[in-house]
N, C-alpha and C positions, 0 to 999 in steps of 0.2 A: 507496253503488251507485259504478259509473262512470257517467264522463260521457257515454258511448251511452245507459247503463241512465236516466237522467236525460232525454237527451231522449227519449226515447222513453216512459216512461211519463209526464212530463209534455208535450210538445209532439207524441207521435205520428210521430217522424222517426225512420228506421231508420241515418241516416247522417248526417252534416255535411258542410253546402257548403265547396266551396274553401276554404283558410284557416284556417277557424274551429274546426276542432281544434287549429291550431299554435295560435291564441290564445288557446285557453281552459288549452293545457297549460303554457303564460306563468304564464298568472292563477294557476293551480293550484301554481305551482313559486313564489308569490309574490315573481315579477317585476313591476316595474314597465311596462305594456306599453302601446306607442302604437300602435292598429290601424287601417289604413288601404283601407277598402271601398270599390269604387263604389256607387251606389243599387242597392238590391236585392241587396246582398251578403249579407244577415240580419246586422247589428250587433248587435242586440238578443242574441240569440243567445249570444254571446261574451260577455257578463258575467251573463246569466241563470243557464244554466248553471252554472257556477264559485261563483256564488252560491249555491245552491241545494248544492252538495256539501261547504259552509263552515255552520258554525253563526253567527248573528248575521244581519245583513241589511245591503245592498248600499245606500247613499246614492248617487242619481242625481241628478247634476247634469244637465239642460236647460233651455235656452231656450223651449223651445217646449209652450205650455200645452197645445194639441189633442191633439200626439203623447205628453205626460204622460197626460192622460185617457184616452186610447186604448188604449196599455200597462197600465194601471191596471184598465181594462176586463176587458181581455185576459189578463191573468192572473188576476183574479180569479174571469170564467170556467175556466180552469184546474184554480181551486181553492186558489191561490197567494194570499195575503194582500199585497198593496202597500196603500199609501197617499201621497197628494201633497200637498203644501203650494205653490200658486203666488198670482199677483197676486188681487187680488179676494177673498182670506179675513180675516174678523176675525181679532182675538187671540184670542177665546177658541177660535175653530173648531181655528186653528193650534195651541196648545195643546192641545188634547185631539188633535190628530193625533199630536203629537211624542208626548205621555204613551204612544197605543197603539202609536206606533212602540216606545217604548222598555222598555214592559210587557205588549205583547199577544204575539201569536205574529205577526208580520210579518217580512216577508224583503226586501223593497223599501220605500224611500220616499224618491220621486220631489221634490225641490224646484227651484224657479227659482232662480238663479245670485244675485238680490239679497236673498234670504232669507239667504245664510251669513253676514252680518257682524252680522245682527240679535241683540241681548242675549238676545232668547229662544230661538233656537234655538242660541245659543251655552251658552244654560245647560243644554242639554239632552245636551251632548257626551259628556259623562264616563259617562251612563246608558245613550248609545245604543250597542249591542255591532255598531260597524260592520267589518263583512268586506272590503269594497272600496268604494274611491271610485271611483265610475262617473262619467268626463266623456265627455258626449255634444254633438256639435257640436263638436269641441274645438278647431276652428279659431278660434274667438272667442276664444281667450285669447291666440292670437298679435298683436304688434304689426304683421305680416305680414297676415295674415287678412283676407277681404275684408268679416268682416260681426264686428269684435272687439266686445269686450262688455268692459268693464272691471270687472264684478261678478263676471267668471269669475278676477281676480285673487285674488279672496278664497281660491280654493281651494290655494294656495300657501303661504296663512298657515294654513289650516286642516288639511294636512299635518304642521305642527308640533304638533299638538294629537292627532291622530288616528293612530295605529298600523297603516294599513292602507295594501296594493297599490294603486297605484291602475291602469285601466285606461281608456284615453281612446283614444277612436274619431271618427273624422269622414268623409267622404266624399269629400274634396277638400281634399286639402294638397298643395302645391309642396313642394321641398324645402327651401328656405325656412322655411314656414309650420312642416313638420314637425320641423327642426331645433328653431325656436322655443318649439313647444308643451313639448318634451321638457324645455329648459331651464328654463321657467318653471312647468312641475309636479314639477320634482327637488327633494327636501330639498337637495341642494346643485348649485345650477346650473353651477359650474364644472366637474364632475363629472357630467354626468347620467346616471343610473342605468337609462335606460327600454332595454326592447330594442323594437325599431322592427321591426312586421310588414306586411310592404303586398301586397297585390294587386295580378294585374295588372290592367290598365284597359281592356286590349279588349273588345270587345264583337264579337264576330265575326258574330254574328248580327244587327247593328245597321247598317245603312246609313243615313251623314251626308251630306244633303244640301243645300247653299248657294243659294238660287235669287235673284238680284238681279230685282227685277219691280216693275213698277208695277201691275199690275191684280193685287192678294194676293188680292180675292173670287175672282176666276176660278182662282189656282191651287190656292185652298184647296177650292174646288168640285173641280177634277178630281182631288185628292189623296183626297180622301172617296169620290169616286166608283170612282176607279181603285184605291183600297187596302181591300180588306174588313175587318171588325173594328173594333173601337172603338177612339177616340182621344179626345188631349187637344190644347186650342186654346189656347197661351199670349198674354194680352196683359197690358198695363198698365193702362189703361183702363178703370175698371167699367162707366162707359155704355158703352164698344166691346163689352166682353165681350157685354151684352145684345142690342146692335145684329148682331153676326156671329151670336150664336146664333140671331135670330130669320128670319137671312140663311139660313141652313145649313135652318129650318125650312119656310121657303117652298119651297124647292126638295126638300122630302121627303125631309130628311136627319135621323133622331133627335138632338134635339142642347137642351142646356139651359144657362145659365151657372152661374157660382159664383164669389163675392168675398164681402170682410169686411164688405160692409155688409148682406147677408141675415141675417136672425134665424136663431137656432141650429136649430130644427125645420124649415124652407127650405133648411139647409145641410144638417142630417143627413140630409133626406128623398133631397135632390138628390144626395147623395154616394152613398146607399145605391141608387138608383134606375140609378147610372151602373153601379155593382159587380153587381149584379144584368145588367144587359145592358138593362132598360126604355130606356135611354138610351143613344145608341149614341156620341155626342161630347159633348165635356164644355169650353167653352168659360169661360175662368178666368183668374183673375191669379194669382199666385205662393202665394197663399192658400191654394189647392188641393193636394194632392197630400202633402203632409208625414204618414209613417204608411202611404199608400195602397200596400196590396201588393195591386196585379190584376196576376196576371200574364202576360193575354193581350191589354195594350195592342199593336196596330200599328203606330200611329203618333203621334208627339207633332209637333207644329208649334207654332213660334215666330213669331206674327202679325208680330214686328221682334226686332229683335237686345236680349240678356240687357246691362247692366251690366258684365258679368263673364264670364269663360271657367268658371268656379266653378258660378257661378250654373245659366250653361246647360247645363253637362254634368252636372251632377246631374237637372236636369227634364228633359232630353233620355232619361236613364238609366231614366226609369220606363217606356217602351216595351221592348219583347220579353224580357221576364224570364224568361219561359218558354224562352228559348230560340231561337225560333222567328224567323223573317226579319221586321223591323220597319224603320222607318224613323223618324228622326230629321229633321223636315223645316225649315229656317233661311230665313224669306224676308224681304228687307230692300231699301233703295233708297237713294239718295242723302242722301233728308232724314232718313232714321232716325240717318244717322251723326251729321247737322248737332245733330236733337234730343239724341244722345247726350251731346254734347259742351256743348251749352246745359244739361243734366242735369247734370254736373258742377259745371258755374259755380254754379247754383243750389244744388248740395249743398253748396259752401262760403260762404256769408254774410259778410261782411266785419265780424270780430269785435267791434266797436261796436255793429253790430245784434244780435250773439247777446247780449251784455252786456245790451241794452236790453230781449231778451225774456223775462232773465231777471228782472229787476228786474218786468217786468209782466204775468207768470207769478206771480210774490208776492201783488202788488196785485190780482191778480182773485181771488184765494183770500182776499184779507186777512190776509197775513201781514205782520205790520210787524220791522221790523228787528232781529236777533239771537234770534230766534221760527223754531221750523218743524221743527228739525232732527227725523227720525225719523217726520213726518207723509204719511201716505198721501193723496193729492189723484184723484177722479175729476174728469177733464179733458176737458173738450170741444173741441176741435181747434177747428170751427168758431164755436161759440160764442164762444171768445176772438179769433179772428180778425174776426169783424164787431166784437165791442165796441172792438176798437185799429183798424179800419179796415185791418187788412193780409193780405197775399196768404198760403194756406194752405201752399204750398211751400215759399216760405222761412220761415216758422214751424216748419213741420216740421222741419227741417234743424239749425235752429239747435237746438232741442230736443235735436234727435239727437246735435251735437257739445256740448251742456251736461253728456247722458248719457256722453259717449266721452272730456271731459275730467273727469268723476269726479264732478260736483255733484248729479245725480238720477239714477235709474232712469226709464225712458221704457217701458211697456207698451203696446200700441196692441191695441183692440179686446178686450180682458177681458171674460168671460163671467162673470155673476154669476149665481146660479141662484137659483130661486125661493126665498122663506123666508116662512116658517109660524111665526106664535103665537098659542097657545090663549089668550084673554082668561079664557073664563069658566070659573069654579073648577069643580074636577073634580065635585064634589057636586051642583051645582046645572045639570051640561050635559044630565045627561038628562031635566029635567023643561023642558027648551029646546024650545020651539016649533017643529020644523023645517021648511021646507018642502016639501023633495026627499027620498025615502028613502033614497037613496044618499048622503046626507050622513052616516049612522050607522054604517057602516062606513069610511067616508071619516075623521071622527074619532077611531075606534076604532084605526084602522090609523095614525094618527097619533102617537097617545098610545102605544101597542104599539109602536114602531118607533124614534119618537125621545124618548129622555128628556129632560126639563126642557125640552120644547115648552110648558110651560106658564109657562115664566118667563124662556126666551126664544126670540128667533125667531132660527130653525133653517134651514138649506139643507133643502132635499125634493127628494127623486128622484119625478119628475111620475111615470115611467113606471110605477113600482110603486103610487103613489096611485091614480093613473087604473085598476088592474089590479083594485087592492082594491075599489073602488068600482063596477066593471064601465063604463066611463065612456073614451070617446076623451079625446085630450088637450084639445082643444076644449070638449067640456062638462066635465073637469076646471076648467079656468082659470073657465066658468063659474061652477062650483057654489063653490070658494075666492072669487070675488069675490060671489059671494049670503050666501055665510055672512059675508064681511067687511060686508056693508050690514046684515046680522043682528046686526051686532059680538060674533058667538061668537070670531073668529077678526080677528088682524093678518095681510093680505095683499102683499107686496111680487112682484110677477111677475117674473120672470127678466128680465134689459136685459143690454146691452154697452156698455163705454164704457173708454174709455182711462184708465189709472194714472200718477200720478207719484208716486214715492218720492223724497223732498228728503234728502239727504244729511249736510247740515249746516243750521245756524240762516242766516237770510238776511243776506247778507253785503251791507254800503254801496259804493254806485258808489265805482270806482276800484280796490279789494279783491278783484275777481274774479279768479283765476287760469284764464285761458284758454288758458294754455298755447301759445304761436305758433309756437315751435318744431315743437310736437305737430302744431299744424294745417298747418303748411307741410309736414310729413311725411306727415300722411294724404294732402293733395290730392296730391302727390309718386306716392302707390302708387296711387289712381285713379285720375290720368294711364295709370298703367305698364298697368293692368288694361283702360282704354277701348282703347292702341293695340296691345294683344293682339288685343282683340278686333276691331277693323279690320281688324289683319295676317290671321285667321281668314276673315274677309269676303272679302277679295278676293284672296289667296293661292289662284291655281289652279292652280299648278305643283304643288303638293305633296298627295299624300294626306291627306285631312280627319283620320285616326283618327289618323295620325302625327304632323301637328301638335299635337293634342289631347295626345296619350299627352306626347310631349316637354315640352309646358307644364305638365306634373305630373310631371318627373322622368324617365320611361321614355325615355330616348335607344334601346334598342336592341327595333325593332318595324320590321313588314313592310306594304309596302302593301296596304289592307284589300280592295281589288279591287273593291268594291261601292260606294264613295262617288260623289258625282259629277265628281270628278277624276280618279278611278281609270278610270272609265266612258268619261269624255272622252279619256282617253288612249288606251285602249283601242280606241274608237272612229276615234282619229286614226290610229292603228298600220295597223288595216285600212285607211281611208284611204288612206296612203301607199305600202303594197303594191298598192293596186289602180292607182295614179297609176303606181309605177314599173313594175309590169307592163306596162300600156298605151305606157310610152314605150322597154320593151324590147321590144315586138311591133310598134310602129310606129316605127322608124328615120326619123330627121327630122321626126316631128311637131313643131309650134311650139306656141304659146300660144292661138291661134284651135282648134288641133285638140282642145289639153288641154282648152278651156271647152268645147266641142262634148261630147265624151266626159264632163266632169263633171255638164254640163248633161240631159245623157240621163236621163231616170226611169228608163227599165228598167236603167241602172248602179247604180241603186240609193245612187249619192253624196251625202254631206251637203252642205248650203249653203254652208259653209266651204272647202268642197274646192279653191277657186280658192286658198285663204290657205295651203291646207297646200301645194299645188304651189309656192309661192314661197318658201315656207320650205323645201322642198327646193332649189331653187336657188341659196340664200343657202348651202345648206350643203354646194353643188358637187354633188348628185346628181342634179340634173338641169340641162338646157342651155336 
């Protein structure tokens, strides 16, 4: 089959988007390829199509569990077998998934980066017929990237054992980051083997608007009332999301909120309501949006600035994927700048504090010195802070730096599915008096679909269970709970928890390498990103699109004509022409006559017309 035939058969599309075909051809030629495509550019097709054209399976490394699950489900619905190994999976499930990947008809194996170095994963490398190593969110491997992940460095080691080309993909890479990605993923870093394919970052249908304002609520309401269609509003604070959603709802705008603190069912339902149009505006943290392919988003509003232009560009890019006019609006004030600077300071607590958190983390989980390597720990950050009387943000960033310096891996809000084990022997099960007739098809489905469920506690798919016994999800929970009370089965409800993976045994005080030079380097990079964001907010002289494109290395670009700067400039040009025309037709007119002309409502002059006149005087064009 050709690439086009694969695209048509499995995805139903007749043609590729810009740059997709070039990336696929490069991959099929066996070349290491770094593809930089903006959000919504269709990155997944770029590795899925070539993987379908080769024997074996594609190993896809991604840090985003939600996106991993979404893609596995999407592929499965198309009849393509895909598996995922992520945080929260017990060793037996990981072993089973790897066995199925090695000996089953599997085309895609998604893994989180911290799994790459585990002995269990390494033990399967010889029998995994890997046709491509796919690196999603590839900026995470770069020391210059805004979201560097030390676990990604394992991919370079993996290449020494797996003879397969790399397809690296990212939506946000500056030239410095792109160069670093290719060096770190090349078999010979001194002579990178990569082909770099970069799509243009222009979004001609997307208008970038930056507004300095104090009344953000009023501005948001104006946007929602003035721009038809669906939208996203990004905030940092979870409780503030709920407040803003309530404000919009009170004003008659269909809105809901989304953040990582919600349960999985609630998040799934709200996401579906928004995608289907039942909810018009989603007010959310950056936990929302990954893998969401809704083409008709008409506006994305940032209630406050992001901490980097990379994050902002990716989130703003979720608007207007259908090519129609859309708006990315960023609201800010001086307090936001102060807050960003305070966040930068909080993001780098003193090294002494970080070392103290390292020890307290082990004490919290009863891990003594010289033990703990390879342990996976469910970590309740709030309980930890309460026990030690610590501030949550400082602890969060201390643990993040312990991850950056290679001591552990930290996964927030990992999802643990419902788990069930049937306790009654099979021959006695049908003699058990069951209080609800729906329990019989439920138990039959469990035994038929989950081999080993009478010996082990296994994760189950709630949707298929509910369908098997003709029950809603809440009813299913009640049925499982009642069966547990009857001691027919053991039932562990789904939950969310953060996870910590320990990379080595607990070290004694004074022996923890926190890499002070690395610490200073990361802080310097964070300061550079903050300065770039401040410049974007305050530079009202250059086209917003040109500012963003230049940041990502695209020097040759034209004014977009639709951002707030371009519109203001066009308005000023009209004002300049009107004033000069007035002066030509009224020889000898002075400042009082010009003021009268500018203040006459019938002339349609803007409020800053007198300032424009003064600039004309300074330029020697008016007397």
